[in-house]
C-alpha positions in Angstrom: 0.0 0.0 0.0 1.4 3.4 -1.0 1.6 6.3 1.4 -1.1 8.1 -0.5 -3.4 5.1 -0.1 -2.7 4.9 3.6 -3.6 8.6 4.0 -6.8 8.2 2.0 -7.8 5.1 3.9 -7.1 6.9 7.2 -9.3 9.8 6.2 -12.1 7.5 5.2 -11.8 5.7 8.6 -11.9 9.0 10.3 -15.0 10.1 8.4 -16.7 6.9 9.3 -15.8 7.1 13.0 -17.1 10.7 13.2 -20.6 9.4 12.5 -20.7 7.2 15.6 -21.2 10.1 18.1 -23.3 12.1 15.7 -26.0 9.4 15.4 -26.7 9.7 19.1 -27.4 13.4 18.8 -30.7 12.6 17.0 -32.4 11.7 20.3 -31.5 14.9 22.2 -32.8 16.8 19.2 -36.2 15.1 19.5 -36.3 15.6 23.3 -35.3 19.3 23.0 -38.2 19.8 20.5 -40.6 18.2 23.0 -39.3 20.4 25.8 -39.7 23.5 23.6 -43.4 22.6 23.2 -43.8 22.1 27.0 -42.4 25.6 27.6 -45.0 27.4 25.5 -46.9 30.1 27.4 -50.3 28.3 27.4 -48.8 25.3 29.3 -49.3 25.1 33.1 -46.4 26.4 35.1 -45.4 23.0 36.4 -45.1 21.6 32.9 -43.1 24.6 31.7 -40.7 24.1 34.6 -40.4 20.4 33.8 -39.7 21.3 30.2 -37.1 23.8 31.1 -35.4 21.3 33.4 -35.2 18.6 30.7 -34.0 21.2 28.1 -31.2 22.4 30.4 -30.2 18.8 31.2 -29.9 17.9 27.5 -28.3 21.2 26.6 -25.5 20.7 29.1 -25.3 17.0 28.8 -25.3 16.7 25.0 -24.6 20.0 23.4 -22.2 21.9 25.7 -20.1 18.8 26.2 -19.8 17.6 22.6 -16.0 17.4 23.0 -16.1 14.5 25.4 -18.9 12.8 23.4 -16.8 13.0 20.2 -13.7 11.8 22.1 -15.3 8.7 23.4 -17.2 8.1 20.1 -14.1 8.4 18.0 -12.0 6.3 20.3 -14.5 3.5 19.9 -15.2 4.1 16.2 -11.5 4.0 15.2 -10.7 1.0 17.3 -10.5 -2.2 15.2 -11.1 -4.5 18.2 -12.3 -4.2 21.8 -14.3 -1.0 21.1 -15.8 -0.9 24.6 -12.4 -0.8 26.2 -11.3 1.8 23.7 -14.2 4.0 24.7 -13.2 3.8 28.4 -9.6 4.7 27.5 -11.0 7.6 25.4 -13.0 8.9 28.4 -10.0 8.6 30.7 -7.8 10.3 28.1 -10.2 13.3 28.0 -10.2 13.6 31.8 -6.4 13.5 32.0 -6.0 16.1 29.3 -8.3 18.7 30.8 -6.9 18.1 34.3 -3.3 18.4 33.1 -4.1 21.5 31.1 -5.7 23.1 34.1 -2.8 22.4 36.4 -0.3 23.7 33.8 -2.3 26.9 33.2 -2.7 27.4 37.0 0.9 26.7 37.8 2.1 29.3 35.2 -0.4 32.0 36.0 -2.1 31.5 32.6 -5.7 31.0 33.9 -8.1 33.6 32.6 -10.3 35.6 34.9 -14.0 35.2 34.3 -16.1 38.3 33.5 -19.0 38.9 35.9 -21.4 39.1 32.9 -19.9 37.0 30.1 -17.9 34.5 32.1 -15.0 33.0 30.2 -16.4 33.8 26.8 -13.8 35.4 24.6 -10.8 34.4 26.8 -9.8 31.3 24.9 -10.7 29.2 28.0 -13.8 27.5 29.2 -15.2 25.2 31.9 -15.1 21.7 30.5 -16.8 19.2 32.8 -16.3 21.8 35.5 -12.6 22.2 34.9 -11.2 25.4 33.5 -9.0 24.6 30.5 -8.4 25.6 26.9 -11.6 26.4 25.0 -11.0 24.0 22.1 -14.6 23.2 21.5 -15.2 19.9 19.8 -11.6 20.0 18.3 -10.2 18.7 21.6 -12.5 15.7 21.5 -11.7 15.0 17.8 -7.9 15.3 18.5 -7.9 13.2 21.6 -10.3 10.6 20.1 -8.0 10.2 17.0 -4.9 9.9 19.1 -6.6 7.3 21.5 -7.9 5.3 18.5 -4.4 5.2 16.9 -2.5 4.3 20.1 -5.1 1.7 21.1 -4.9 -0.1 17.8 -1.1 -0.1 17.9 -0.5 -1.1 21.5 -3.6 -2.7 23.0 -2.5 -6.3 22.1 1.0 -6.1 23.5 1.3 -8.6 26.4 3.9 -8.8 29.2 5.2 -11.7 31.2 2.7 -13.2 33.7 4.1 -11.3 36.7 3.4 -8.0 34.8 0.4 -9.1 32.7 -1.9 -6.7 34.4 -0.1 -3.9 32.7 -0.4 -5.4 29.3 -3.1 -5.1 26.6 -5.5 -2.1 26.8 -3.9 -1.0 30.0 -0.5 -0.5 28.3 -2.3 1.5 25.6 -3.9 3.6 28.3 -0.5 4.2 29.9 0.9 5.6 26.6 -2.2 7.6 26.0 -1.9 9.2 29.4 1.7 10.2 28.8 0.8 11.7 25.4 -2.1 13.6 26.9 0.1 15.3 29.5 2.6 16.4 26.9 -0.2 17.6 24.6 -1.9 19.5 27.4 1.3 21.5 28.0 2.2 22.1 24.3 -1.4 23.2 23.4 -1.3 25.8 26.2 0.9 27.8 23.9 -0.1 26.5 20.4 -3.9 26.5 20.6 -4.3 30.3 21.0 -2.5 30.7 17.7 -4.6 28.0 16.1 -7.8 29.6 17.5 -6.9 32.9 15.8 -6.5 31.0 12.6 -10.0 29.3 13.0 -11.5 32.7 13.6 -9.9 33.9 10.3 -11.4 31.0 8.4 -14.8 31.9 9.8 -14.4 35.4 8.6 -13.4 34.2 5.1 -16.4 32.0 4.8 -18.6 34.9 6.0 -17.1 37.4 3.6 -17.4 35.1 0.6 -21.1 35.1 1.0 -23.2 32.9 -1.4 -20.1 31.7 -3.3 -18.7 30.1 -0.1 -22.1 28.7 0.7 -22.4 27.3 -2.8 -19.1 25.4 -2.6 -20.1 24.1 0.8 -23.4 22.8 -0.6 -21.9 21.3 -3.8 -19.1 19.5 -2.1 -21.3 18.2 0.7 -23.3 16.2 -2.0 -20.6 15.5 -4.6 -18.3 13.8 -2.1 -20.9 11.3 -0.8 -19.5 8.4 -2.9 -16.1 8.7 -1.2 -17.6 9.0 2.2 -15.6 12.2 2.7 -18.6 14.6 2.7 -18.7 14.3 6.5 -15.4 16.3 6.6 -17.2 19.1 4.7 -20.2 19.7 6.9 -19.0 18.5 10.3 -16.7 21.5 11.0 -19.6 23.9 10.2 -22.1 21.8 12.2 -20.1 21.2 15.4 -17.3 23.8 15.6 -16.9 27.6 15.8 -16.4 27.6 12.0 -20.2 27.3 11.7 -20.8 30.1 14.2 -20.8 31.0 17.9 -23.7 32.2 20.0 -24.5 32.8 23.7 -27.8 31.1 24.4 -29.4 30.4 27.8 -26.3 31.5 29.4 -24.1 29.1 27.5 -21.6 29.9 24.7 -22.6 27.5 21.9 -20.4 26.6 18.9 -21.5 25.1 15.6 -24.7 25.4 13.6 -26.4 22.2 14.9 -25.8 22.9 18.7 -26.9 26.6 18.1 -30.1 25.4 16.5 -30.8 22.9 19.3 -30.2 25.7 21.9 -32.6 28.0 20.0 -35.3 25.3 20.1 -35.1 25.3 23.8 -35.9 29.0 24.1 -38.1 29.2 20.9 -40.9 31.0 22.8 -38.5 33.9 23.6 -36.6 34.1 20.2 -36.5 37.4 18.3 -34.2 36.2 15.5 -32.6 33.1 14.1 -28.8 32.8 14.2 -27.1 33.1 10.8 -25.6 29.7 11.3 -28.8 28.3 9.9 -27.5 28.9 6.4 -25.3 25.8 6.8 -28.2 23.5 7.5 -30.1 23.4 4.2 -28.5 20.3 2.6 -31.7 18.3 3.2 -33.4 20.1 0.4 -32.1 17.7 -2.3 -33.0 14.7 -0.1 -36.7 15.6 -0.4 -37.4 17.7 -3.5 -34.4 16.7 -5.6 -35.0 13.0 -5.0 -38.7 13.4 -5.9 -37.8 15.1 -9.2 -35.2 12.4 -10.0 -37.7 9.6 -9.2 -40.3 11.1 -11.5 -37.7 11.4 -14.2 -36.8 7.7 -13.9 -40.4 6.7 -14.2 -41.0 9.0 -17.1 -38.0 7.8 -19.1 -38.4 4.1 -18.3 -39.4 1.7 -21.1 -43.2 1.1 -21.2 -42.8 -2.5 -20.3 -40.6 -1.7 -17.3 -42.6 1.2 -15.8 -44.4 -0.9 -13.2 -41.2 -2.7 -12.2 -39.3 0.7 -12.0 -41.9 2.1 -9.7 -41.6 -1.0 -7.4 -37.8 -0.3 -7.4 -38.0 3.4 -6.9 -40.8 4.0 -4.4 -39.4 2.3 -1.3 -35.9 3.9 -1.6 -37.5 7.2 -2.4 -39.7 7.0 0.7 -36.5 6.3 2.8 -34.8 9.3 1.3 -37.7 11.7 1.7 -38.8 10.6 5.2 -35.5 9.9 6.9 -33.0 11.6 4.8 -31.0 8.4 4.0 -30.4 8.8 0.3 -27.7 6.3 -0.6 -30.0 3.4 -1.5 -31.8 5.8 -3.9 -28.8 7.8 -5.2 -26.6 4.8 -5.8 -29.1 3.6 -8.3 -27.8 6.2 -10.8 -24.4 7.3 -9.4 -22.5 4.5 -11.1 -24.6 4.5 -14.2 -23.9 8.2 -15.0 -21.4 10.3 -13.1 -22.7 13.2 -15.2 -26.2 12.9 -13.5 -24.4 12.9 -10.1 -22.6 16.1 -11.0 -25.8 17.7 -12.1 -27.5 16.5 -8.8 -24.6 18.0 -6.8 -24.6 21.3 -8.7 -28.3 21.7 -8.2 -28.0 20.9 -4.5 -25.6 23.8 -4.0 -27.7 26.1 -6.0 -30.9 25.5 -4.1 -29.2 25.8 -0.8 -28.3 29.4 -1.9 -31.9 30.1 -3.0 -33.2 29.0 0.4 -30.8 31.3 2.1 -31.4 34.3 -0.2 -35.2 33.8 0.1 -34.9 34.8 3.8 -35.9 31.3 5.1 -33.9 30.3 8.2 -34.7 26.6 8.8 -32.9 23.5 10.0 -33.1 21.3 6.9 -30.4 18.6 7.1 -32.5 15.4 6.9 -35.9 14.3 5.5 -39.4 15.3 6.3 -39.3 13.9 9.8 -36.2 15.9 10.6 -37.7 19.0 9.0 -40.9 18.9 11.0 -39.4 18.0 14.4 -36.7 20.6 14.3 -38.8 23.5 12.9 -42.3 23.0 14.3 -41.5 24.6 17.7 -39.7 27.6 16.1 -41.7 30.8 15.3 -42.7 30.6 11.7 -42.4 34.3 11.3 -38.7 33.9 12.0 -38.0 30.7 10.1 -40.3 31.5 7.1 -40.8 27.8 6.8 -43.6 28.3 4.3 -41.0 29.4 1.7 -39.5 25.9 1.6 -42.3 24.1 -0.2 -42.6 26.9 -2.7 -38.9 26.7 -3.6 -39.2 22.9 -3.3 -41.8 22.8 -6.1 -39.4 24.7 -8.3 -36.6 22.5 -7.3 -38.5 19.3 -8.1 -39.4 20.6 -11.5 -35.8 21.6 -12.2 -34.4 18.2 -11.2 -37.1 16.4 -13.2 -36.7 18.3 -16.5 -32.9 18.3 -16.4 -32.7 14.6 -15.7 -35.3 13.7 -18.3 -33.4 15.8 -20.9 -30.0 14.2 -20.2 -31.3 10.7 -19.8 -32.9 10.9 -23.2 -30.2 12.9 -24.9 -27.4 10.6 -23.9 -29.5 7.4 -23.8 -28.4 6.7 -20.2 -29.3 3.3 -18.8 -31.0 4.5 -15.7 -33.5 2.3 -13.8 -36.1 1.0 -16.3 -34.0 1.7 -19.4 -31.7 -1.3 -19.1 -31.2 -3.5 -22.1 -32.6 -6.4 -20.0 -36.0 -5.9 -18.3 -34.7 -7.4 -15.1 -34.1 -4.9 -12.4 -31.8 -5.5 -9.4 -34.7 -5.0 -7.1 -36.3 -8.3 -8.1 -34.0 -10.2 -5.7 -32.9 -7.5 -3.4 -33.6 -6.9 0.3 -36.2 -4.9 2.1 -34.6 -1.6 1.2 -36.0 -2.1 -2.3 -39.4 -3.1 -1.1 -38.9 -6.8 -1.7 -38.5 -9.6 0.9 -35.0 -11.2 0.9 -35.0 -14.9 0.1 -33.8 -17.4 2.7 -30.8 -18.3 0.5 -29.6 -14.7 0.4 -26.4 -15.3 2.3 -24.1 -12.4 3.3 -21.1 -14.9 3.2 -21.2 -14.1 -0.6 -19.6 -10.8 0.4 -16.9 -12.6 2.4 -16.2 -14.9 -0.6 -16.1 -11.9 -3.0 -13.6 -10.2 -0.7 -11.2 -13.1 -1.1 -12.3 -15.1 1.9 -12.0 -14.2 5.6 -8.2 -14.6 5.6 -8.1 -11.6 3.2 -10.2 -9.3 5.4 -8.1 -7.0 7.6 -11.1 -5.1 9.2 -14.8 -4.9 8.7 -17.1 -2.3 10.1 -20.2 -0.3 9.0 -21.6 3.2 9.0 -25.3 4.1 8.5 -25.8 2.3 5.2 -22.5 0.8 4.1 -20.1 -2.0 5.0 -16.6 -0.6 5.2 -13.9 -3.2 4.7 -10.1 -3.1 4.4 -8.6 -6.1 2.6 -5.0 -7.4 2.6 -4.9 -8.2 -1.2 -7.2 -6.1 -3.4 -6.5 -8.4 -6.3 -8.6 -11.1 -4.7 -11.8 -9.0 -4.7 -14.5 -10.3 -7.0 -17.4 -7.9 -7.4 -19.5 -10.4 -9.3 -19.5 -12.7 -6.3 -20.2 -9.8 -3.9 -23.2 -8.9 -6.0 -24.7 -12.3 -5.4 -25.8 -10.7 -2.1 -28.4 -7.9 -2.6 -26.7 -4.5 -2.4 -27.1 -0.9 -3.7 -23.6 -0.5 -5.1 -19.9 -1.2 -4.5 -17.4 1.7 -4.0 -13.9 0.5 -4.9 -11.1 1.8 -6.9 -9.0 -0.8 -8.6 -5.9 -1.7 -6.6 -7.0 -0.1 -3.3 -7.4 -2.0 -0.1 -10.5 -0.2 1.1 -13.9 -1.2 -0.3 -17.4 -0.2 0.6 -20.6 -2.2 0.0 -23.8 -0.2 0.2 -26.4 -2.4 2.0 -29.0 0.0 3.3 -30.7 0.5 6.6 -30.1 -3.1 7.7 -26.4 -2.9 7.4 -25.7 -3.4 11.1 -27.6 -6.7 11.0 -25.6 -7.8 8.0 -22.3 -6.8 9.6 -23.2 -8.8 12.8 -24.2 -11.8 10.7 -20.8 -11.8 9.0 -18.7 -11.2 12.1 -20.5 -14.0 13.9 -19.4 -16.5 11.2 -15.8 -15.4 10.6 -12.6 -14.7 12.6 -10.5 -11.6 11.7 -7.0 -11.6 13.1 
């Protein structure tokens, strides 16, 4: 494996691991929405107080402490084995870091003094789990999680003689992590203030480039989905100060998503929506874009295939529109025509700009369920939510006519236009609306990967199996495709391969891991 391949694989692993903590933030979002309703003025005082208590609990427990959540999530997500122990080491790593940093700052008279009104805001320091240390936001969790994951993978299987065995394995990895944390806590006391100024400069640049910067953000966030690297585009804006900073309910909140959650908690008192909302419109294409594409596929399908095409399209479209999980739908045309994918991505960026320029300030990162739960409690006079379906109608029509034009013009073999009338959905799993047969065995995937001895690691994200193999020359995609899937992402010669399964990917992963042994 070349150095370039190692870097690319590492970035892909990082992007996948970042999803682990993010998935759990869905639940706090729903509860915060519920609490916002409970705090409305027409509610009895006791209910309003209960709603405020739950909101404050989730704000402090899930939003203000994102750094530790990301540290633990990344530590477990990056670990190839013993993920539970890696999570514990990640938590201990975070505690050591903030404590060591506090002691160093205190011992060298570097602790900032809190302002009576604004606290530590603007000083470069913050209370993290009650400990005053550097205000690194979620970056501290990401950095420590990556370091912990790397060290854990490298040293957690080292064993000592029997008399010293208690210090071997994961404990030895923890010992190394602790030493690195202490050194890092000291070094960053001097380095981070410089980095922080650089981050503020990036924020200024993004703000000053206006709609152009927003367009590039929207385009790349969609275009990079096949590589799995789109998470690296939106996550800094969603969960760090690059996406914005606001003081809400007495707490300094960083990142577009935490800011929105915090605003939901005080929705009844809001007078304006924070500008960070402009980074949260990438759900537009998941609903209106996908509807337009689906209509185009049905329109351009051969007459004898229209019924079968609808059976293939409708279930995956519903998944995309309702939950925002678009891969089973989008991968139906991504590999057939990269040109259509480019058009899809360009339109995504364009309509994100139109939503922003229209004056709408909504949280629109998922499907209909996400759109409703995150916006229903917000004052419609501020969000202007009613603008979304109007622009949505225009968007659906735009996607529809452009896709119909290019499909016909270039005679693209999109669903329903294949030379053979057989569609993949005829023998696929529940993600395509059909019931998988008993003989659909996920061990076909293992066989197609060159057997279990050729598998270096196997994990999953929300819809994909992510596998690293030892010898890429042993991969046989035809064998892998004997098991129902929505697509295979693999570049010839590379050791990393992704198999798009759908919403039941975790079950498939568990079935495989229960039947093979990976060294």
